[in-house]
C-alpha positions in Angstrom: 2.5 40.4 -18.9 0.9 38.1 -16.4 3.3 35.3 -15.1 2.3 31.8 -16.3 3.1 28.5 -14.4 3.6 25.0 -16.1 0.1 24.1 -15.0 -1.4 26.9 -17.0 -0.7 25.0 -20.2 -2.6 21.6 -21.0 -0.2 20.8 -23.6 2.9 21.0 -21.2 1.1 18.8 -18.6 -0.2 16.2 -20.7 2.9 16.6 -23.0 5.3 15.8 -20.0 3.3 13.1 -18.9 3.3 11.4 -22.3 7.0 12.1 -22.7 7.9 10.5 -19.3 6.1 7.2 -20.2 7.8 7.2 -23.8 11.0 7.5 -22.0 10.4 4.7 -19.8 9.3 2.5 -22.8 12.3 3.0 -24.7 14.5 2.4 -21.5 12.3 -0.7 -20.7 13.1 -2.1 -24.3 16.8 -1.5 -23.7 17.0 -2.9 -20.2 15.0 -6.1 -21.4 17.6 -6.4 -24.1 20.7 -5.9 -22.0 20.1 -6.9 -18.3 19.6 -10.1 -16.7 16.8 -8.2 -14.6 14.1 -7.5 -16.8 12.0 -4.5 -17.1 8.8 -6.0 -18.3 6.4 -7.3 -15.6 5.9 -11.0 -15.8 2.2 -10.3 -15.8 2.4 -8.9 -19.1 4.1 -11.9 -20.6 1.1 -13.8 -19.1 -1.3 -11.4 -20.9 0.4 -11.4 -24.3 0.4 -15.5 -23.9 -3.0 -15.5 -23.4 -3.9 -13.0 -26.4 -1.9 -15.6 -28.5 -4.0 -18.5 -27.3 -7.1 -16.4 -28.5 -5.6 -15.5 -31.8 -5.4 -19.2 -32.4 -9.0 -19.7 -31.5 -8.3 -21.2 -28.1 -9.3 -20.0 -24.5 -7.1 -17.4 -22.7 -7.4 -19.8 -19.8 -5.2 -22.2 -21.7 -2.2 -19.9 -20.6 -1.4 -21.1 -16.8 -1.9 -18.2 -14.1 -4.1 -16.2 -16.5 -6.6 -14.8 -13.8 -8.3 -12.0 -15.7 -11.3 -11.2 -17.8 -11.1 -12.3 -21.6 -11.6 -8.6 -22.4 -7.8 -8.2 -21.5 -6.7 -10.7 -24.0 -8.8 -9.6 -26.6 -7.6 -5.8 -26.2 -4.0 -7.1 -26.8 -4.6 -9.1 -29.7 -2.5 -6.7 -31.8 0.6 -8.0 -29.9 0.1 -11.2 -31.6 0.5 -9.7 -35.2 3.9 -10.3 -36.9 4.9 -6.7 -37.2 7.9 -5.2 -35.5 7.5 -3.6 -32.5 3.8 -4.5 -31.7 4.6 -6.7 -28.7 4.9 -3.4 -26.8 1.4 -2.4 -28.0 -0.2 -3.3 -24.7 2.4 -1.3 -22.5 1.6 1.7 -24.8 -2.1 1.1 -24.2 -1.8 1.0 -20.5 0.3 4.1 -20.7 -2.1 6.1 -22.7 -4.8 5.0 -20.2 -2.7 6.2 -17.5 -2.7 9.8 -19.3 -6.4 9.6 -20.0 -7.2 8.8 -16.3 -5.1 12.0 -15.6 -7.0 14.2 -18.0 -10.5 12.6 -16.4 -9.0 13.6 -13.0 -8.4 17.0 -13.9 -11.9 17.4 -15.8 -13.8 16.0 -12.7 -11.9 18.3 -10.2 -13.2 21.5 -12.5 -16.7 20.1 -12.7 -17.3 18.6 -9.3 -15.0 20.8 -7.1 -15.1 24.0 -9.1 -11.2 24.3 -9.1 -9.7 26.6 -11.9 -8.3 24.3 -14.7 -4.7 25.1 -14.0 -5.2 24.2 -10.2 -6.9 20.9 -11.3 -4.0 20.0 -13.5 -1.9 20.5 -10.7 -3.6 18.1 -8.6 -4.0 15.7 -11.5 -0.1 15.8 -11.7 0.2 13.8 -8.6 -1.1 11.1 -11.1 0.1 12.2 -14.4 3.7 13.0 -13.5 4.3 10.3 -10.7 7.2 8.1 -11.8 5.8 5.2 -9.8 2.4 5.2 -12.0 4.4 5.7 -15.1 6.8 2.8 -14.1 4.0 0.5 -13.5 2.1 0.9 -16.6 5.2 0.9 -18.8 6.5 -2.3 -17.4 3.0 -3.9 -18.8 0.6 -3.6 -15.7 -3.0 -3.0 -17.0 -4.1 -1.0 -13.7 -4.1 2.2 -16.0 -7.2 0.7 -17.7 -8.9 0.1 -14.5 -7.8 3.7 -13.3 -9.8 5.2 -16.3 -13.0 3.2 -15.2 -12.7 4.0 -11.8 -12.3 7.8 -12.3 -15.1 7.7 -14.9 -17.3 6.0 -12.4 -16.6 8.5 -9.8 -17.2 11.5 -12.3 -20.5 9.9 -13.5 -21.5 9.6 -9.9 -20.9 13.1 -9.0 -22.6 14.3 -12.2 -25.7 12.1 -11.3 -25.4 10.2 -14.5 -26.9 7.0 -13.0 -27.2 5.0 -15.8 -23.6 5.7 -17.0 -22.5 5.1 -13.4 -24.2 1.7 -13.3 -22.6 0.5 -16.6 -19.2 1.6 -15.4 -19.5 0.0 -11.9 -20.7 -3.2 -13.7 -17.8 -3.1 -16.3 -15.1 -2.3 -13.7 -16.2 -5.2 -11.4 -16.1 -7.6 -14.2 -12.7 -6.5 -15.3 -11.4 -6.8 -11.5 -13.2 -7.5 -8.4 -12.5 -5.0 -6.0 -14.3 -1.9 -7.4 -17.7 -3.6 -6.2 -16.9 -1.8 -2.8 -17.4 1.5 -4.3 -21.0 0.5 -4.8 -21.6 0.6 -1.2 -20.3 4.2 -1.0 -22.1 5.4 -4.1 -25.4 4.0 -2.9 -25.2 5.3 0.6 -24.2 8.8 -0.8 -26.9 9.1 -3.3 -29.5 11.3 -1.3 -30.9 13.1 -4.2 -34.5 12.7 -3.5 -34.3 14.0 0.2 -32.7 17.1 1.7 -29.1 17.9 0.8 -26.4 15.5 2.2 -24.7 18.1 4.4 -27.7 18.9 6.4 -29.1 15.6 6.7 -25.7 14.2 8.0 -25.2 17.0 10.4 -28.6 16.8 11.9 -28.8 14.3 15.1 -31.3 11.6 14.6 -33.1 9.6 17.1 -33.0 5.9 16.0 -36.4 4.1 16.0 -36.4 0.4 16.0 -40.1 -0.4 15.8 -41.0 -2.6 12.9 -43.1 0.2 11.4 -40.2 2.7 11.4 -37.8 0.2 10.0 -40.0 -0.5 7.1 -40.4 3.4 6.6 -36.7 3.8 6.6 -36.0 1.0 4.3 -38.8 2.4 1.9 -37.0 5.9 2.2 -33.7 4.4 1.6 -35.0 2.4 -1.6 -35.1 5.4 -3.9 -35.6 5.4 -7.7 -32.0 6.6 -8.3 -30.3 3.8 -5.9 -32.7 1.0 -7.7 -31.7 2.2 -10.9 -27.9 2.2 -10.3 -28.1 -1.2 -8.7 -30.1 -2.7 -11.6 -28.0 -1.3 -14.3 -24.8 -2.5 -12.7 -26.1 -5.9 -12.1 -27.5 -6.1 -15.5 -24.0 -4.9 -17.0 -22.0 -7.4 -14.7 -24.4 -10.1 -15.4 -24.6 -9.8 -19.2 -20.5 -9.7 -19.5 -20.2 -12.9 -17.3 -22.8 -14.6 -19.0 -21.2 -14.0 -22.3 -17.8 -15.0 -21.2 -19.2 -18.1 -19.4 -20.9 -19.2 -22.6 -17.6 -18.6 -24.5 -15.1 -20.2 -22.2 -17.3 -22.3 -19.8 -16.5 -22.8 -16.1 -12.7 -22.0 -16.7 -13.8 -18.3 -16.7 -15.7 -18.3 -13.7 -13.0 -20.2 -11.5 -9.9 -18.4 -13.0 -11.4 -14.8 -12.9 -13.2 -14.9 -9.6 -13.2 -18.3 -7.5 -9.6 -18.5 -7.5 -9.3 -15.3 -5.5 -11.0 -16.7 -2.6 -8.4 -19.1 -1.8 -5.6 -17.2 -3.5 -2.1 -18.0 -2.1 0.7 -15.7 -3.3 3.7 -15.2 -1.2 6.0 -13.7 -3.6 6.3 -9.9 -4.3 3.7 -9.6 -1.4 3.9 -6.7 0.9 1.0 -8.1 3.3 1.8 -9.3 6.9 -0.3 -12.2 5.5 2.8 -13.2 3.1 4.8 -15.3 5.6 1.7 -17.2 6.7 0.8 -17.8 3.0 4.3 -19.3 2.4 3.7 -21.5 5.4 0.5 -22.4 4.0 1.8 -23.2 0.7 4.4 -25.5 2.2 1.9 -27.4 4.2 3.2 -26.1 7.6 0.2 -24.2 8.5 -2.4 -26.0 10.6 -5.2 -24.2 9.3 -6.1 -22.5 6.1 -7.0 -18.9 6.7 -7.1 -17.6 3.3 -10.9 -17.0 3.3 -11.2 -15.7 7.0 -8.6 -13.1 5.9 -11.5 -11.5 4.0 -13.6 -10.5 7.2 -11.6 -7.6 8.6 -10.9 -6.2 5.1 -14.5 -6.3 3.8 -16.0 -5.1 7.2 -14.1 -1.8 6.8 -14.1 -1.3 3.1 -17.7 -2.4 2.4 -19.5 -1.4 5.7 -17.8 0.8 8.4 -15.9 3.4 6.0 -18.9 3.8 3.4 -21.3 4.3 6.7 -18.9 6.8 8.1 -17.6 8.7 5.2 -19.7 8.6 2.1 -22.1 11.3 3.0 -19.1 13.6 3.8 -17.4 13.0 0.5 -17.7 10.5 -2.0 -14.0 10.6 -3.3 -12.6 10.8 0.3 -14.6 7.7 1.2 -13.5 5.8 -2.2 -9.8 6.6 -1.1 -10.4 5.3 2.4 -12.1 2.2 1.1 -9.5 1.5 -1.3 -6.6 2.2 1.1 -8.2 -0.3 3.6 -9.0 -2.7 1.0 -5.3 -2.9 -0.1 -3.9 -2.6 3.5 -5.9 -5.8 4.8 -5.7 -7.7 1.7 -4.1 -10.9 1.9 -2.0 -10.1 -1.3 -0.5 -6.9 -1.8 1.8 -5.8 -4.8 2.9 -2.5 -5.8 0.5 -2.5 -8.7 -2.3 -2.3 -6.0 -1.0 0.9 -4.6 -2.2 2.8 -7.9 -5.9 1.5 -6.9 -5.9 4.2 -4.1 -3.0 6.7 -5.7 -5.8 7.6 -8.3 -7.9 9.1 -5.8 -5.2 11.3 -4.1 -5.8 14.2 -6.3 -9.6 14.4 -5.2 -8.5 14.0 -1.6 -5.9 16.8 -1.4 -7.9 19.9 -2.3 -10.1 19.6 0.6 -7.5 17.9 3.0 -6.4 19.6 6.5 -3.4 17.6 6.6 -0.6 19.9 6.1 3.0 20.5 7.1 5.1 17.8 9.0 2.4 15.2 9.2 2.0 14.9 5.5 5.6 14.6 4.9 6.3 12.2 7.6 3.4 10.0 6.5 4.9 10.1 2.8 8.3 9.3 3.9 7.0 6.5 6.1 5.0 4.9 3.2 8.0 5.1 1.0 10.6 4.1 3.8 8.2 1.0 4.6 8.5 -0.1 1.1 12.0 0.4 0.7 12.7 -1.9 3.8 10.7 -4.6 2.5 12.2 -4.2 -0.8 15.4 -4.7 0.7 14.5 -7.9 2.3 12.7 -9.1 -1.0 16.0 -8.3 -2.9 17.8 -10.7 -0.6 15.3 -13.4 -1.0 14.8 -13.2 -4.7 18.1 -12.4 -6.1 20.5 -13.4 -3.4 18.8 -16.4 -2.2 18.8 -15.5 1.4 16.1 -17.0 3.4 14.8 -13.8 4.7 11.0 -14.9 5.4 11.7 -15.0 9.1 12.2 -12.5 10.6 13.4 -10.1 8.1 10.6 -10.2 5.4 7.7 -10.8 8.1 8.9 -7.8 10.2 9.3 -5.6 7.2 5.7 -6.7 6.1 4.4 -5.9 9.6 6.1 -2.7 9.8 4.6 -1.5 6.5 1.2 -2.6 7.4 1.4 -0.6 10.6 2.3 2.5 8.7 -0.3 2.0 6.3 -3.1 1.5 9.2 -1.7 4.9 10.5 -2.1 6.6 7.3 -5.7 5.0 6.8 -6.5 6.6 10.4 -5.4 9.8 9.1 -7.4 9.7 6.1 -10.7 8.6 8.0 -10.2 11.5 10.6 -9.5 14.0 8.1 -12.5 13.2 5.6 -14.7 12.6 8.7 -14.1 16.3 9.6 -15.6 17.6 6.3 
C-alpha cells in the first residue's frame, strides 16, 4: 500500500486551516470577554461601526477613522442585525477568505507551475496553516479579502484571461490602493504577441534612441492585450469610484484615497519613519516629509523591480514589489505583512535559497519584529517613553533586515 502524506488529502489540509481559524475565533471571543487586552482588532470595531451607519441610511464616513471603500461596510451589514453571534460575522468572512485564497494558490500552482496537487497544497500551506495569517484575519482584519483578489489577479494573468485580470485589478485597487503596483509588472510581462519571454529577455539588445526607433518600440509595446487590460482595469476602477462618489460625495475620495498621501500614523508602526511621524504629529519636525516618503517606495515597486524581474517571473516580481512597497512605506503594520506572504508559495518552488540562508532570513525577520514588539509593549502598556532610542533603533533594525531579505529575493528571482 502506497504511503500517503497529510498533503495528499485536500480535506485534511483545508479542514485543518478552517479548524485553526475556528479555534482562534472561539479563543478570541473568550479573551475579549475576560481580558483587559482585547483580541479583536480596533479596525474591526471601525468596520462594524461604519456598517451600522450604513444600516441607518447614513454614510460609512460618519464613523471617524473609516478610511476604506464603502463596499467593506456593505459586506459587514449582517453584523448590525439583532441576532446573537452575528457581530463576529465579519471575522468569519475574513477567515474564510483566507482559506479561499489558499485554495486559489494551490489551484494556480497546479495550473501555472504544473505541480502535482499534493505538492501544490504543501506550498499553499505556508499561507493556509500560517498562525500569523490566521491570527490577523480572526482578529478582524480584512486582508484576507484582498488576498483573494490578488491571487485571483495573478491566476487570471498567468492564464491570459485579460478581461478578468483587468476587472480584478480595477476592483483590487478600488478596495485598497497598493495593488496598482501590480499593473506595471503585468503589463511589462505581457509579451504574448512577440517571441517568448525567456528568449526575448535573454537575447542582448542594442538600444536605439533615434525618434523613429523610439516610435517603433512604443508601437511594438502597445499590443492589443496590454491596451485591453489597461482599459478594462481603468473602466472598472472608474465605474466603482464614480458610483461611490455619487453616493457619498467628496468624503469618499478624501477618506479612501487622498488621506493616505499625507497620512500620519506613528502607533503600531514598524517603519523607521514612525519616530519622525511622531515628531511631525507633535509639531516638532521642521518640515513635512509624508509625501516625499513615497519617492523611494514607488521608484522601487513601480519602476525598477517590474523592469528587472517581471519578464523573469511574474509571481516573483509581484512578491518583490510588495516586499519593497511594505518595507519602504511610511506606515507598516503587521497586517501589511500578509500582502507579501500571500506570494511566498509562488516563490518557494523555484527559489534557489536553501539551507542556512533561508533559516537565518526567517529568524532575522521574526527576531526584528520581536525586538520592536518588546519596545512597543513598553510604550503601549507600561507607559514608558521608548520612542527614542529604543523604538527608533528597533524600527531601523527591522528595516535593515527587510532590505537584506529584499536583496535576496531580487537576486534570486533575477537568476531565473
